[in-house]
C-alpha positions in Angstrom: -9.3 28.0 -17.0 -6.5 30.3 -15.7 -6.3 28.3 -12.4 -5.6 25.1 -14.3 -2.7 26.8 -16.2 -1.3 28.3 -13.1 -1.6 24.9 -11.3 0.3 23.3 -14.1 3.0 25.9 -14.6 3.2 28.2 -11.5 1.4 26.7 -8.4 3.0 29.4 -6.2 1.0 32.0 -8.1 -2.2 30.3 -7.0 -1.1 30.6 -3.4 -0.2 34.2 -3.9 -3.7 34.9 -5.4 -5.3 33.1 -2.4 -6.9 30.6 -4.7 -6.8 27.8 -2.1 -8.5 30.2 0.5 -11.1 32.6 -0.9 -11.6 30.9 -4.3 -11.8 27.4 -2.7 -14.9 28.6 -0.7 -16.5 30.1 -3.8 -16.0 26.8 -5.8 -17.3 24.8 -2.9 -20.5 26.9 -2.9 -20.8 26.5 -6.7 -21.0 22.7 -6.6 -24.7 22.5 -5.6 -25.9 24.9 -8.4 -23.6 23.0 -10.8 -25.4 19.8 -9.8 -28.7 21.3 -10.8 -27.2 22.5 -14.1 -25.8 19.0 -14.7 -29.4 17.7 -14.5 -30.4 20.1 -17.4 -29.9 18.4 -20.8 -28.7 21.7 -22.4 -26.2 22.5 -19.6 -25.2 18.9 -18.7 -21.9 18.7 -20.6 -20.7 22.2 -19.5 -21.6 21.6 -15.9 -19.9 18.2 -15.9 -16.8 19.8 -17.4 -16.6 22.5 -14.7 -17.2 20.0 -11.9 -14.4 17.8 -13.3 -12.1 20.8 -13.3 -13.0 21.6 -9.7 -12.3 18.0 -8.8 -8.8 18.1 -10.5 -7.8 21.5 -8.9 -9.1 20.9 -5.4 -9.0 17.3 -4.4 -10.7 18.1 -1.0 -13.8 19.1 -3.0 -13.6 16.0 -5.3 -16.2 14.0 -3.4 -18.8 16.8 -3.7 -17.9 17.4 -7.4 -18.1 13.7 -8.2 -21.4 13.5 -6.3 -22.8 16.4 -8.3 -21.7 14.8 -11.6 -23.4 11.5 -10.6 -26.6 13.3 -9.6 -26.6 15.0 -13.0 -26.2 11.7 -14.8 -28.9 10.0 -12.8 -31.4 12.8 -13.4 -30.5 12.8 -17.1 -31.1 9.0 -17.2 -34.4 9.3 -15.5 -35.6 11.9 -18.0 -34.4 9.8 -20.9 -36.1 6.7 -19.7 -39.7 7.9 -19.1 -41.9 4.9 -19.2 -45.0 6.9 -20.4 -45.4 9.8 -22.7 -48.8 11.5 -22.7 -50.5 11.9 -26.0 -53.8 13.1 -27.3 -56.6 10.5 -27.8 -57.8 10.1 -31.4 -61.4 10.8 -30.8 -63.4 12.5 -28.0 -64.8 10.1 -25.4 -68.4 9.0 -25.8 -71.1 10.5 -23.6 -73.2 7.3 -23.7 -74.1 5.9 -20.4 -73.1 2.3 -19.7 -75.7 0.1 -17.9 -74.9 -2.6 -15.4 -76.4 -5.2 -17.7 -73.6 -4.6 -20.2 -71.0 -6.2 -17.8 -70.8 -9.8 -16.9 -68.6 -11.5 -14.2 -66.4 -12.8 -17.1 -65.6 -9.1 -18.0 -64.6 -8.4 -14.5 -62.4 -11.5 -14.2 -60.7 -10.7 -17.6 -59.9 -7.1 -16.4 -58.6 -8.4 -13.1 -56.4 -11.0 -14.8 -54.8 -8.2 -16.9 -53.7 -6.4 -13.7 
């Protein structure tokens, strides 16, 4: 990023280009969309890299950038740890009716114990 190079080698040029004024506002507004991008598995690494750069260049935006990175990691973790994945059943369900005589109190107690 050009701003990183200028920050390292010619910080006065950043001032001259009004980076800390106009561009700071633009980068502050970019944090929320970058948080959404960080939650997307395909864009996560890129969004996190851009947020880390914003954090390094503009320390006053660091809290927002760090928060956005954390949100992206949390959402990524939630998606990776799904406790249930839907899948098709092997055979279609039966259309046979079940009568009340088929169940005993023992069946009910067994089911309730499993809960």
